[in-house]
C-alpha positions, -999 to +999 in steps of 0.1 A: +740-528+761+757-498+744+747-494+708+774-490+682+774-459+659+760-480+631+729-488+652+721-452+661+697-430+641+718-408+618+718-371+613+737-348+590+743-312+602+748-282+579+763-250+591+753-215+580+770-187+560+805-176+568+809-207+590+830-239+589+823-274+600+838-268+634+812-241+641+784-266+646+806-290+667+787-281+699+754-290+682+769-323+669+781-331+704+746-325+719+729-346+693+753-374+699+745-371+736+708-374+726+716-408+710+723-398+673+751-407+651+758-371+640+782-359+613+788-325+597+785-316+561+809-287+552+806-264+522+819-231+509+790-207+516+805-176+499+826-186+469+809-219+462+773-212+475+742-233+469+751-241+433+781-261+444+768-273+478+734-287+468+747-312+442+774-324+467+747-328+494+724-348+471+753-371+462+762-375+498+727-384+508+722-407+479+752-427+489+743-427+526+728-461+524+696-455+544+674-430+563+692-400+576+679-368+592+691-333+584+697-304+608+706-271+592+715-239+610+705-206+592+715-209+555+722-247+561+685-252+566+676-234+534+702-255+514+688-287+530+652-279+517+664-269+483+683-302+480+652-321+489+631-300+465+655-309+436+657-346+446+625-355+465+634-392+466+664-388+489+663-410+521+655-381+544+624-385+565+628-354+586+646-320+586+651-295+614+660-259+605+675-238+633+669-201+627+667-205+589+652-176+569+630-199+549+609-170+536+639-148+527+661-127+549+656-089+556+692-088+570+705-103+537+684-078+517+698-049+536+734-062+532+728-066+495+715-030+492+749-014+502+779-013+478+803-019+508+786-051+518+769-065+487+797-090+481+796-104+517+768-128+508+787-142+478+770-169+458+745-176+486+730-141+482+702-150+458+689-179+479+690-159+511+671-131+494+644-153+479+640-180+505+621-212+497+588-220+481+560-234+503+570-269+514+552-297+497+578-325+498+575-359+515+600-351+543+586-336+575+602-302+582+603-285+616+618-252+626+633-241+658+634-203+660+652-181+685+637-150+702+667-134+719+675-104+697+713-102+699+740-101+674+753-086+641+719-086+624+705-060+648+728-035+631+713-042+597+676-049+602+647-038+624+621-065+627+584-063+635+578-089+662+602-114+677+636-122+662+669-139+671+688-107+662+695-118+626+663-137+615+628-128+625+605-155+637+581-147+609+609-154+583+611-189+597+574-197+593+573-213+559+539-227+547+539-265+548+559-270+580+551-300+602+558-281+634+574-249+647+588-239+681+606-210+697+635-212+722+653-185+742+684-182+720+700-157+696+709-166+661+744-177+669+732-192+702+709-217+685+740-238+677+750-239+714+715-241+729+707-273+749+670-265+744+674-262+706+692-295+705+666-313+726+638-300+704+657-310+673+662-345+687+625-348+696+614-338+661+639-361+644+625-390+664+588-382+665+580-356+638+570-330+664+585-307+690+579-308+727+552-282+735+547-281+773+517-257+768+500-283+745+504-310+771+489-287+798+459-277+777+454-309+758+454-290+725+480-310+707+508-294+686+514-259+675+483-243+661+499-235+628+513-270+623+506-291+593+503-327+604+487-345+574+520-357+559+536-370+591+551-403+601+552-405+639+575-427+660+611-436+655+629-421+626+627-446+597 
């Protein structure tokens, strides 16, 4: 029996800076194929920024009528966490951030340091520069980071260690995460990656990513994971 959209677990997708709703359409399609009722939340990332987007997102989630997961690409993940920090009672059990600079962005800092590019970040600049405080909210948060260093960010930043070309893996490792994983994708490629979508779906359902090396060694989840606030099983 085929489930109707109203019977499927719901997820709301947030795009990153300089993008529109259509940018994350491939990710929405993949999550629908994984069995989710996926919709996209659009916002003006430059002229509106977080100050306008976060209250709208909170209102949207408060009127959603039940549990809904969040998936944010890049800035979208940072905005998702800030919304949950400001309104911790929102019906969001789990959040997946794809390549989000949760600890602040070196690429953004370098952009902001040049007079010819300082305005490119618009009203989202301060949040991208500062990142988020250590996560202590009730929602489980997982991060999918990329390690294929391609893209515009390579012209603006040199990273120590792995990166997706725009955001370093270390910039995604916010204290308080429930889980963290790395896939072979660039920053832009995370939106199109089948592996990233599968990992996001697994976390939304179970509160953890699929770690093949953990299954092989019997060691459980990622060694840096925080698991004391989790709710395993179906998203509820």
